[in-house]
Residue frames as qw, qx, qy, qz and C-alpha x, y, z in Angstrom:
[[0.097, 0.155, -0.099, 0.978, 104.69, 111.30, 1.23],
 [0.035, 0.503, 0.733, -0.456, 101.83, 112.47, 3.43],
 [0.143, 0.732, 0.522, 0.414, 98.94, 114.48, 2.08],
 [0.234, -0.184, -0.211, 0.931, 98.98, 118.22, 2.54],
 [0.107, 0.803, 0.583, -0.059, 96.33, 120.92, 2.66],
 [0.246, 0.222, 0.116, 0.936, 96.48, 124.31, 0.97],
 [0.137, -0.726, -0.599, 0.308, 94.51, 126.75, 3.13],
 [0.214, 0.319, 0.216, 0.898, 93.58, 130.15, 1.64],
 [0.019, 0.484, 0.521, -0.703, 91.89, 132.97, 3.56],
 [0.134, 0.434, 0.636, 0.624, 88.89, 134.22, 1.56],
 [0.256, -0.832, -0.371, -0.324, 87.08, 136.45, 4.08],
 [0.069, 0.641, -0.357, 0.676, 88.08, 139.14, 6.56],
 [0.533, -0.247, -0.725, 0.360, 88.66, 138.38, 10.23],
 [0.003, -0.340, 0.174, -0.924, 87.63, 141.86, 11.39],
 [0.592, -0.339, 0.026, -0.730, 84.17, 141.04, 12.75],
 [0.803, -0.068, -0.591, -0.035, 85.10, 137.59, 14.06],
 [0.723, -0.688, 0.009, -0.057, 85.66, 136.45, 17.65],
 [0.123, -0.823, 0.554, 0.000, 89.16, 136.63, 19.12],
 [0.697, -0.230, 0.677, 0.051, 89.61, 132.84, 19.18],
 [0.764, 0.539, 0.341, 0.102, 88.92, 132.69, 15.42],
 [0.244, 0.932, -0.262, 0.059, 91.42, 135.50, 14.78],
 [0.418, -0.634, 0.651, -0.009, 93.98, 133.57, 16.83],
 [0.820, 0.116, 0.558, 0.049, 93.27, 130.41, 14.85],
 [0.621, 0.776, 0.053, 0.095, 93.91, 132.22, 11.56],
 [0.019, -0.875, 0.476, -0.085, 97.19, 133.53, 12.97],
 [0.662, -0.362, 0.657, -0.014, 98.15, 130.00, 14.11],
 [0.819, 0.406, 0.392, 0.101, 97.56, 128.77, 10.57],
 [0.485, -0.220, 0.323, 0.783, 99.88, 131.53, 9.32],
 [0.208, 0.640, 0.553, 0.491, 97.20, 133.60, 7.59],
 [0.235, -0.328, -0.238, 0.884, 97.36, 137.38, 7.92],
 [0.298, 0.419, -0.025, -0.857, 95.17, 138.83, 5.17],
 [0.779, 0.444, 0.317, -0.309, 92.64, 137.93, 2.50],
 [0.685, 0.667, -0.280, -0.086, 94.32, 135.99, -0.29],
 [0.133, -0.619, 0.763, -0.131, 97.12, 134.58, 1.86],
 [0.944, 0.049, -0.246, -0.215, 97.68, 130.85, 1.39],
 [0.257, -0.601, 0.743, -0.147, 99.68, 128.32, 3.38],
 [0.777, 0.119, -0.592, -0.178, 100.44, 124.63, 2.89],
 [0.457, -0.488, 0.588, -0.455, 100.04, 122.58, 6.04],
 [0.110, 0.108, -0.987, -0.041, 100.29, 118.84, 6.76],
 [0.644, -0.272, -0.379, -0.607, 96.98, 117.01, 6.72],
 [0.328, -0.033, -0.848, 0.415, 96.76, 116.04, 10.39],
 [0.288, -0.654, -0.697, 0.062, 94.17, 116.28, 13.14],
 [0.271, -0.540, -0.215, 0.767, 95.48, 119.60, 14.44],
 [0.013, -0.118, 0.402, 0.908, 95.25, 121.29, 11.05],
 [0.215, -0.416, -0.781, -0.412, 91.80, 119.79, 10.43],
 [0.300, -0.650, -0.591, 0.372, 90.64, 121.21, 13.77],
 [0.159, -0.410, 0.037, 0.897, 91.97, 124.67, 12.93],
 [0.088, -0.080, -0.611, -0.783, 90.24, 124.58, 9.55],
 [0.248, -0.539, -0.796, -0.116, 86.95, 123.44, 11.10],
 [0.251, -0.601, -0.427, 0.627, 87.04, 126.38, 13.54],
 [0.066, 0.594, -0.106, -0.794, 87.35, 128.95, 10.74],
 [0.451, 0.250, 0.791, 0.330, 85.72, 127.07, 7.86],
 [0.265, 0.854, 0.444, -0.057, 83.59, 130.07, 6.95],
 [0.063, -0.919, 0.200, 0.335, 86.74, 132.21, 6.44],
 [0.210, -0.533, 0.731, 0.369, 88.96, 129.85, 4.44],
 [0.852, 0.378, -0.186, -0.310, 89.06, 127.65, 1.35],
 [0.555, -0.463, 0.688, 0.055, 90.82, 124.28, 1.60],
 [0.776, 0.480, -0.330, -0.241, 92.36, 122.19, -1.19],
 [0.868, -0.314, 0.360, 0.134, 94.13, 118.85, -0.91],
 [0.340, 0.773, -0.511, -0.162, 97.58, 118.65, -2.47],
 [0.995, 0.015, -0.085, 0.039, 99.17, 115.33, -3.38]]
């Protein structure tokens, strides 16, 4: 079974650039406290890197 990432939004997207807002939406995050589980692949890692200051990431086995 492949590793997965739990991504939780911890800060607001209100004052952020549009591309960062779009990235949060692509991850499936809508509001502070929302969490999603995504596969640990290059695409997800890129999304997380773009909004690293807005999210918390945990690895799930």
